[in-house]
N, C-alpha and C positions, 0 to 999 in steps of 0.2 A: 817910360819909367813908372814904376808903381807909385801911387799917391802916398803909400805908407812904406817908405824905404827901410832897409835894415831889418832889425829884429821885430818891427811892427808890421811886416809885410802881409801877414795873414789876418790882421785885426780890422776887418771892414765893419760896417754898421751892424750886420747880422751877428758877427762874432762878439761885438761889444754888448749886444742884447743878451747873448748867451752868458757872458760874464756877469752882467747885471742880475740875471735870473739866478745864476749859481750863487752869487753873493747873498741874494734874498733867501735862497734855500738854506744856506749856512746859518744865517741869522734866525730863521724860523726854527731850525733844529736846536739852536742854542736857547731860544726863547721857550721852546717846549720842554727841553730836558733840564735846564738849570734850576727852575723852581722846584721840580720834583726831586732833583738831586739834593737840594738843600733841605727840603722838607723831610726826606728820608734819612739823609746823612746826619743831620743835627740830633734828632732823638737817638739814633743808633750810636753816635759818638758819646752822648750823655750816658747811655746805658753802659757803654764800655768803661767810661770813667767811674761810674758809681759801683759797678761790680768788680772793679779791678782790685789788686792787692792793697790792703790797708785803707780802703776808701769807705764811704758812708754805708754802702750796701754790698760789701765784699762777698762775692759768690764765685769762688775759683772755677767751678765746673762750668757755670754759665759764661763766665768771662772767657774761658778756654774755647768753648763752642763758638761764641761770637767772633773771637779772634781768628779761629781757624777758617770760618766761612769768609771773613773779610780778607784774610791773607790769600785764600784761594782765588777769590774774584779779582783781587788786585794783581795777582801774578799771571793771569791769563792775558795774552796779547789781545788787543781790542778786536782786531779783524777775526781772530779765532773765536772770540766770544760772540761776535755777530753771527758767524756761521753756525755755531752750536745752538744759538737761540732762535734760529729761523723757524722751527716748528712752533715755539711759544709766541714768537712775534706774529706769525701768521694767525694763530688762534686769538691773540689779544687785539691786534691792530688791523687784521684783515689783509695785510701785505707785509712783505719783508723788504720792499724797495722804497726808494724815495724818502722824503722827509718823515712821513708818518711811520715808515718801517724802521727808521733809525732811532727814534726817540726812546723806545724801551731798552734797547741795548746800551744806549748812551747813559741812561739812568742807572742801569745795573752795573755798568763799568765805572761810573764816577761816584756814586753814592758811598761805596765802601772807602774810596780814596778820601772823600771829605770827612767821613766818620773818624778816620784816624787823625786827621788834622784837628777836628773838634776835640778828641780825647787829649791830644797833645796840648792844645790851648788851655783846657780846663786843668790839666796837671800843673801848668805854670802859675796858676792862681796861688797866692800866698796861703799856706796852710793855716796861718793864724786867723785869717778871715773866716774860714770854715769853723774853726774851734770857737771863735767868738760867737758865731751864730748858734752853734750848739749850746753854748753856755747860757744863751738867752732863751733857750727852749724852742728854737725854730725847727720846723719839720724839714724833711729832706726836700720836699717840693719848694718850700720857701727859700731854703738855702740855694737851690738850683736857680730859681727864677729871680731872686732878689740880690743874690751875692755872686754866685759863680758866673752866670751868663753876662751880667753887666761888667764884671771885672775882666772877663775873657773876651769882651766884644771886639777889641782891636785884632786879637789873634783870630777870632772867628771870621772877621771880614777879610783878613789877609788869606786865610784858608779858602774862603769862597772865591777870592780872586785867583789863587793858584788853581783851584778846581775849574774855574771858568776857562782859563787858558788851556788846561788839560782837555776840556771838552772840545775846544776848537781843534786841537790836535786829533781827537777821536773822530770828529766829523770829517776831517781831511782823510784820515786812514780809511774810514768807511766808504769813501768814494770809490775805492778799488773794487768793491762788490756791490755797487749800485745804489748807494744811499743818497746820491745827488750832492749838490753843493759844489764849492770850489775844489774840493778834493777829487770829486768825480770828473769835473771838467779838466783839471790838470792831468789826471791819469788818462782820460779818453783822448783828449786833443794833444796835450803836451807830451805824453809818453807814447801812446799807441800810434798816433799820427805824426809824431816828431815835430809838432809845432812848438818850438822852443819859446816863441814870443808869448803864447798863451800860458805856458808854464810859468814864465817869469812874472807875468801880470798877476796870476792867481797867487803865487808865492808872496808878491809884494802886498796884495790885498790882505792876505792872512797875517802878514807881519804888522800891517797898519792896524788891523782889528785887535791883535794881541796887545800892541803898544797902547792903543786907546783904552782898552779895558784895564790893563795894568796900571796906567796912570790914574784912572778913576779910582781903582782899588786903593792905591797908595794914598790918594788924597782923603779918602774916607777913613783909612787907618789913622792918618795924621790927625784928622778932625776928632775922632773918638778917643784918641790917646791922650788928649789934653785933660789935665786934672784941674 
C-alpha cells in the first residue's frame, strides 16, 4: 500500500520540494511586481483624476488618451499580453521565462488596473475639501499630497489589496506559458500529467495566500479609516 493513500498518492518528498519551490517563485514574482505596480499605478491614477472632467487640471484630450491606453491594457487577457510582450521582455529582462521573465508583463498588466482604482478612490473624496484647500491658496501639489491622498488612503489600500489578489491570479495564469510558480506546477503536473493531488494542493495554497493578503488588507483599511 502506498504511504500516501488517496489523493495524496503522488506527493512524495520530491514533489513537496517542487511545491515549496513553486510557492517561493510565486512569492518572488509578487514581491518583484507589486512595488513597481503601485509606483506606476499611483501617479498614473492621480494623473487620470487631475485631468478628468471638472477636476483641478482638466485636460479632456490627455485624459482621453490615458483612458484609452489603460482600457486597452486592461482588456487584453493576461496570457495574451505575456505572449505579445515576449520580444520586449527578452530585450528588457534577458528572458521571457521564469520569475524574471514574468515581472514586466505582470507590472504592465496590473498597473493600469490599480490606476483606475486610484482614480475612483480620489473621486470619492469630498469635493468640499478640495474647494477649502483652493480657498486657502494651496497649490495642486499641496492639495494632492496633504488633502487628497490622506483622505483617500483607505480606498488606496483597498485598491492595492484588490490589485495584489489580481496579481496572484496573473502569476497562476502565466504558468501556462512558463512563468513558473504554482500556476506552472498546477498546469504541468496537475493538468498535463493528470496529477489531481498536485492541482488540489496548489489551488489550496493559492487560496490561503489570497485569504491571508485579503485579511491583512482589510485590517489596514480598518486601521486607517478611523478618524
